[in-house]
Residue frames relative to the residue before (quaternion, step in Angstrom):
aa qw qx qy qz dx dy dz
M 1.0000 0.0000 0.0000 0.0000 0.00 0.00 0.00
K 0.2040 -0.7823 0.5815 0.0911 3.56 -0.93 0.94
L 0.0430 -0.7962 0.6030 -0.0247 3.55 -0.82 1.08
L 0.2303 -0.7357 0.6199 0.1463 3.54 -1.17 0.67
A 0.1050 -0.7894 0.6035 0.0395 3.58 -0.92 0.94
L 0.0736 -0.7934 0.6041 0.0114 3.55 -0.98 0.94
S 0.2289 -0.7397 0.6185 0.1334 3.53 -1.03 0.89
G 0.3645 -0.7430 0.5259 0.1965 3.55 -0.96 0.89
S 0.6350 0.4970 -0.3322 0.4893 3.57 1.27 0.17
L 0.2816 -0.7617 0.5633 0.1525 3.55 -1.00 0.85
R 0.4327 0.7134 -0.4487 0.3202 3.59 1.31 -0.03
E 0.5427 -0.6262 0.4555 0.3253 3.55 -1.05 0.77
A 0.7666 0.2876 -0.1561 0.5525 3.60 0.98 -0.86
S 0.1704 0.8334 -0.5041 0.1494 3.57 0.97 0.89
Y 0.4458 -0.6711 0.5264 0.2716 3.56 -0.98 0.90
N 0.6401 0.5377 -0.3270 0.4406 3.59 1.00 -0.78
T 0.6590 0.4825 -0.3014 0.4919 3.57 0.97 -0.85
A 0.6357 0.5247 -0.3318 0.4589 3.61 0.95 -0.82
A 0.6443 0.5284 -0.3273 0.4456 3.60 0.97 -0.81
I 0.7102 0.4263 -0.2890 0.4799 3.62 0.86 -0.83
Q 0.5947 0.5387 -0.3688 0.4690 3.59 1.14 -0.50
A 0.6376 0.5077 -0.3183 0.4842 3.59 1.02 -0.80
L 0.6360 0.5276 -0.3272 0.4584 3.59 0.96 -0.85
K 0.6257 0.5372 -0.3299 0.4595 3.59 1.00 -0.81
L 0.6861 0.4779 -0.2810 0.4711 3.58 0.95 -0.87
L 0.6770 0.4915 -0.2852 0.4677 3.59 1.13 -0.61
A 0.5377 0.6557 -0.3967 0.3515 3.59 1.21 -0.44
P 0.4749 -0.6516 0.5026 0.3119 3.58 -1.00 0.78
P 0.7100 -0.5103 0.2847 0.3929 3.60 -1.19 0.50
H 0.6818 0.4971 -0.3055 0.4413 3.62 1.04 -0.60
I 0.6666 0.4229 -0.2987 0.5363 3.59 1.33 0.05
D 0.1244 -0.8017 0.5845 0.0169 3.54 -0.56 1.25
I 0.0832 -0.7990 0.5954 0.0099 3.57 -0.53 1.22
T 0.1488 -0.7606 0.6291 0.0602 3.54 -0.75 1.14
I 0.2420 -0.7476 0.5989 0.1543 3.56 -0.90 0.90
G 0.2410 -0.8031 0.5367 0.0946 3.52 -0.44 1.29
S 0.3613 -0.7174 0.5574 0.2098 3.50 -1.35 0.25
I 0.1091 -0.7930 0.5965 0.0590 3.56 -0.98 0.87
G 0.4760 0.7275 -0.3987 0.2918 3.59 1.29 -0.11
D 0.7149 0.4412 -0.2601 0.4760 3.59 1.13 -0.49
L 0.4515 0.6723 -0.4694 0.3519 3.58 1.23 0.12
P 0.4102 -0.6789 0.5318 0.2967 3.60 -0.91 0.76
L 0.6474 -0.4748 0.3908 0.4502 3.56 -1.25 0.20
F 0.5459 -0.6430 0.4261 0.3270 3.55 -0.94 0.91
N 0.1024 0.7486 -0.6459 0.1091 3.50 -1.00 1.01
P 0.4070 -0.7442 0.4687 0.2465 3.62 -0.41 1.16
D 0.5844 0.5827 -0.3746 0.4226 3.60 1.15 -0.48
R 0.7024 0.4624 -0.2581 0.4756 3.60 1.21 -0.45
E 0.4022 0.7622 -0.4494 0.2351 3.60 1.24 -0.06
K 0.6907 0.4636 -0.2863 0.4755 3.62 1.08 -0.52
E 0.5309 0.6367 -0.3986 0.3922 3.59 1.30 -0.16
L 0.4311 -0.6351 0.5640 0.3045 3.52 -1.29 0.41
I 0.0051 0.7848 -0.6158 0.0702 3.57 -0.41 1.29
P 0.4202 -0.7583 0.4303 0.2514 3.63 -0.25 1.23
A 0.6605 0.5047 -0.3228 0.4527 3.63 0.86 -0.87
L 0.6664 0.4864 -0.2947 0.4822 3.59 1.03 -0.77
E 0.6172 0.5408 -0.3375 0.4612 3.58 1.02 -0.78
D 0.6565 0.5068 -0.3044 0.4685 3.60 0.94 -0.91
L 0.6700 0.5010 -0.2970 0.4602 3.57 0.88 -0.97
S 0.6649 0.5074 -0.3025 0.4572 3.59 0.90 -0.89
K 0.6496 0.5099 -0.3128 0.4693 3.60 0.99 -0.82
Q 0.6522 0.5085 -0.3124 0.4674 3.57 0.97 -0.87
L 0.6694 0.4976 -0.3004 0.4626 3.58 0.94 -0.86
K 0.6330 0.5388 -0.3322 0.4458 3.58 0.99 -0.79
K 0.6919 0.4779 -0.2661 0.4712 3.61 1.00 -0.84
A 0.6336 0.5820 -0.3193 0.3972 3.58 1.18 -0.60
D 0.4259 -0.6759 0.5475 0.2488 3.52 -1.17 0.74
G 0.8016 0.0018 0.0227 0.5974 3.56 1.21 -0.48
L 0.3141 -0.7452 0.5678 0.1539 3.54 -1.30 0.45
I 0.1766 -0.7632 0.6173 0.0728 3.56 -0.93 1.01
L 0.0634 -0.8078 0.5861 0.0004 3.59 -0.76 1.07
A 0.0099 -0.7600 0.6496 -0.0188 3.54 -0.96 0.97
S 0.0849 0.8230 -0.5521 0.1034 3.58 -0.41 1.21
P 0.3980 -0.6849 0.5458 0.2730 3.57 -0.98 0.79
E 0.4120 -0.6639 0.5562 0.2831 3.52 -1.34 0.16
Y 0.0189 -0.7723 0.6348 -0.0152 3.53 -0.84 1.05
A 0.8480 -0.0710 0.0079 0.5251 3.60 -0.76 1.11
H 0.6808 -0.5122 0.2574 0.4560 3.57 0.98 1.01
G 0.6981 0.4329 -0.2947 0.4882 3.59 1.09 0.53
V 0.6663 -0.4505 0.4099 0.4302 3.50 -1.42 0.07
S 0.5731 -0.5957 0.4202 0.3743 3.59 -1.01 0.67
G 0.6265 -0.5617 0.4003 0.3630 3.56 -1.16 0.64
P 0.6757 0.4904 -0.3220 0.4463 3.64 0.80 -0.86
M 0.6540 0.4993 -0.3250 0.4663 3.62 0.99 -0.77
K 0.6584 0.4994 -0.3118 0.4689 3.58 0.90 -0.90
N 0.6303 0.5379 -0.3252 0.4556 3.57 1.00 -0.81
A 0.6570 0.5030 -0.3085 0.4692 3.60 0.92 -0.90
L 0.6706 0.4870 -0.3025 0.4708 3.58 0.90 -0.88
D 0.6124 0.5369 -0.3517 0.4616 3.60 1.05 -0.68
W 0.6503 0.5026 -0.3180 0.4726 3.61 0.99 -0.76
L 0.7162 0.4606 -0.2551 0.4581 3.60 1.02 -0.77
V 0.5059 0.6995 -0.4126 0.2907 3.60 1.17 -0.44
G 0.7318 0.4372 -0.2477 0.4604 3.61 1.00 -0.70
G 0.6053 0.5882 -0.3500 0.4063 3.60 1.25 -0.18
S 0.5369 -0.6325 0.4615 0.3142 3.53 -1.31 0.20
E 0.5364 0.6688 -0.3861 0.3406 3.61 1.25 -0.14
F 0.7095 0.5138 -0.2623 0.4048 3.59 1.00 -0.79
P 0.6405 0.5533 -0.3707 0.3824 3.64 0.77 -0.87
Y 0.8538 0.1227 -0.1605 0.4798 3.52 -1.07 1.02
K 0.4194 0.6788 -0.4814 0.3628 3.59 1.25 0.35
P 0.4342 -0.6769 0.5218 0.2846 3.63 -0.87 0.87
I 0.1280 -0.8072 0.5760 0.0153 3.56 -0.94 0.97
M 0.1383 -0.7421 0.6524 0.0673 3.53 -1.12 0.89
L 0.1936 -0.7815 0.5831 0.1087 3.57 -0.94 0.87
I 0.1164 -0.7474 0.6500 0.0726 3.53 -1.15 0.78
N 0.1020 -0.7783 0.6192 0.0207 3.56 -0.88 1.03
T 0.1912 -0.8168 0.5372 0.0882 3.58 -0.58 1.13
S 0.7278 0.2775 -0.2236 0.5858 3.57 1.29 0.18
P 0.3229 -0.8033 0.4642 0.1868 3.61 0.02 1.27
R 0.6533 0.4955 -0.3388 0.4614 3.62 1.13 -0.39
A 0.5716 0.5966 -0.3675 0.4269 3.61 1.29 -0.15
T 0.0881 0.8507 -0.5096 0.0939 3.56 0.58 1.16
H 0.5964 0.5892 -0.3731 0.3975 3.60 1.08 -0.62
A 0.6738 0.4861 -0.2984 0.4698 3.60 0.88 -0.92
Q 0.6433 0.5239 -0.3347 0.4468 3.58 0.96 -0.79
E 0.6629 0.4882 -0.3064 0.4779 3.59 0.97 -0.83
S 0.6376 0.5171 -0.3193 0.4735 3.56 1.03 -0.78
L 0.6465 0.5168 -0.3113 0.4669 3.57 0.98 -0.85
R 0.6233 0.5342 -0.3283 0.4673 3.58 1.02 -0.78
E 0.6583 0.5106 -0.3036 0.4623 3.58 0.96 -0.89
I 0.6431 0.5147 -0.3155 0.4712 3.58 0.98 -0.87
I 0.6675 0.5035 -0.3001 0.4592 3.58 0.88 -0.96
N 0.6507 0.5039 -0.3177 0.4710 3.59 0.94 -0.83
T 0.6467 0.5206 -0.3137 0.4609 3.58 0.97 -0.85
M 0.7130 0.4336 -0.2427 0.4947 3.58 1.07 -0.77
S 0.4689 -0.7075 0.4049 0.3401 3.61 1.33 0.12
G 0.3186 0.7029 -0.5560 0.3088 3.55 1.00 0.84
V 0.3582 -0.7262 0.5472 0.2120 3.58 -1.22 0.44
L 0.2338 -0.7847 0.5621 0.1172 3.56 -0.33 1.26
I 0.2209 -0.7354 0.6268 0.1320 3.56 -0.87 0.97
E 0.3006 -0.8233 0.4553 0.1564 3.55 0.08 1.36
D 0.6550 0.5249 -0.3223 0.4376 3.61 0.95 -0.80
A 0.6655 0.5222 -0.2945 0.4447 3.58 1.21 -0.44
H 0.4536 0.6914 -0.4600 0.3236 3.61 1.22 -0.18
V 0.0819 -0.7961 0.5996 0.0052 3.57 -0.86 1.04
S 0.0521 -0.7691 0.6369 0.0119 3.52 -0.96 0.94
I 0.0494 0.7890 -0.6088 0.0657 3.56 -0.69 1.12
P 0.4265 -0.7452 0.4602 0.2257 3.61 -0.86 0.97
L 0.0861 0.8312 -0.5416 0.0920 3.58 0.15 1.27
L 0.5030 0.6773 -0.4281 0.3241 3.60 1.13 -0.55
S 0.8521 0.0524 -0.1045 0.5101 3.57 -0.84 1.09
S 0.4758 0.6897 -0.4324 0.3331 3.60 1.21 0.27
E 0.2948 -0.7677 0.5012 0.2694 3.58 1.22 -0.55
L 0.4598 0.6786 -0.4565 0.3459 3.62 1.21 0.31
G 0.1898 -0.7354 0.6406 0.1130 3.52 -1.10 0.85
I 0.8048 -0.2442 0.1876 0.5074 3.57 -1.22 -0.42
K 0.6808 0.4934 -0.3010 0.4500 3.60 0.80 -0.99
G 0.6553 0.5141 -0.3088 0.4593 3.57 0.99 -0.82
I 0.6307 0.5150 -0.3266 0.4799 3.57 1.04 -0.78
L 0.6934 0.4772 -0.2783 0.4626 3.57 0.86 -0.97
G 0.6746 0.4788 -0.2891 0.4818 3.59 1.20 -0.45
N 0.6282 0.5159 -0.3321 0.4784 3.57 1.29 -0.08
H 0.4155 -0.7627 0.4435 0.2212 3.55 -0.29 1.32
E 0.6728 0.5053 -0.2993 0.4500 3.61 0.88 -0.94
M 0.6692 0.4914 -0.3050 0.4666 3.59 0.92 -0.84
V 0.6261 0.5275 -0.3315 0.4688 3.57 1.02 -0.80
L 0.6496 0.5143 -0.3189 0.4603 3.59 0.93 -0.86
R 0.6660 0.5040 -0.3037 0.4585 3.60 0.93 -0.89
L 0.6717 0.4940 -0.3031 0.4614 3.58 0.89 -0.90
R 0.6618 0.4965 -0.3078 0.4698 3.59 0.92 -0.86
A 0.6566 0.5039 -0.3146 0.4647 3.58 0.92 -0.87
G 0.6445 0.5201 -0.3174 0.4619 3.58 0.98 -0.80
L 0.6641 0.4983 -0.3008 0.4693 3.57 0.96 -0.88
Q 0.6389 0.5166 -0.3247 0.4684 3.60 0.99 -0.79
A 0.6581 0.4957 -0.3048 0.4777 3.58 0.95 -0.88
F 0.6305 0.5365 -0.3311 0.4527 3.58 1.02 -0.77
C 0.6742 0.4883 -0.2929 0.4703 3.58 0.89 -0.92
R 0.6147 0.5281 -0.3380 0.4786 3.59 1.05 -0.72
G 0.6645 0.5139 -0.2914 0.4576 3.56 0.93 -0.94
I 0.6362 0.5106 -0.3227 0.4800 3.58 1.02 -0.78
N 0.6695 0.4994 -0.3026 0.4592 3.59 0.89 -0.91
E 0.6496 0.5026 -0.3156 0.4752 3.60 0.98 -0.80
K 0.6282 0.5319 -0.3297 0.4622 3.57 1.01 -0.82
Q 0.6749 0.4879 -0.2991 0.4658 3.59 0.94 -0.89
L 0.6440 0.5206 -0.3238 0.4577 3.60 1.02 -0.73
N 0.7471 0.3975 -0.2062 0.4912 3.57 1.05 -0.81
H 0.4090 0.7160 -0.4805 0.2987 3.59 1.24 0.10
P 0.5412 -0.6718 0.3959 0.3148 3.62 -0.83 0.93
L 0.6732 0.4921 -0.3150 0.4533 3.63 1.12 -0.47
N 0.5893 0.5674 -0.3817 0.4302 3.62 1.22 -0.10
């Protein structure tokens, strides 16, 4: 199974990036998680949609190959991070996103506004949220990086359970697809 993971934070010491990196390391061998990049995308401008933008081409190809998409976004001013919203705006017009299974990771359980906003954006874009796969881990102000996450038994259990639920949801979606 191929999964694409995107962090909505461009910070070097990002909790969201650390969470998806930890998830990648926890994934069993039959699950390949690619961590995509959204930092090189230009600001969304519909006038540029016909242009060849290498960062967008790479992201679109990765998403097309993926069986599912994992999103981890911080909350800034009660909203989805600018880089995450920008990436989703670029993907809204493509054929890769609709009906793609989505897993959400929240690294700050008190960041409910961004999560609700992200859910609304995903629903509007016809993504399929796998609710059982939603993972919330308390990383805000923890100073934990990948090693700290992997050393925390509770966080490892939550991430693994979320990934298992996500894979189940993807498999069920594929079994129930009208073309199967």
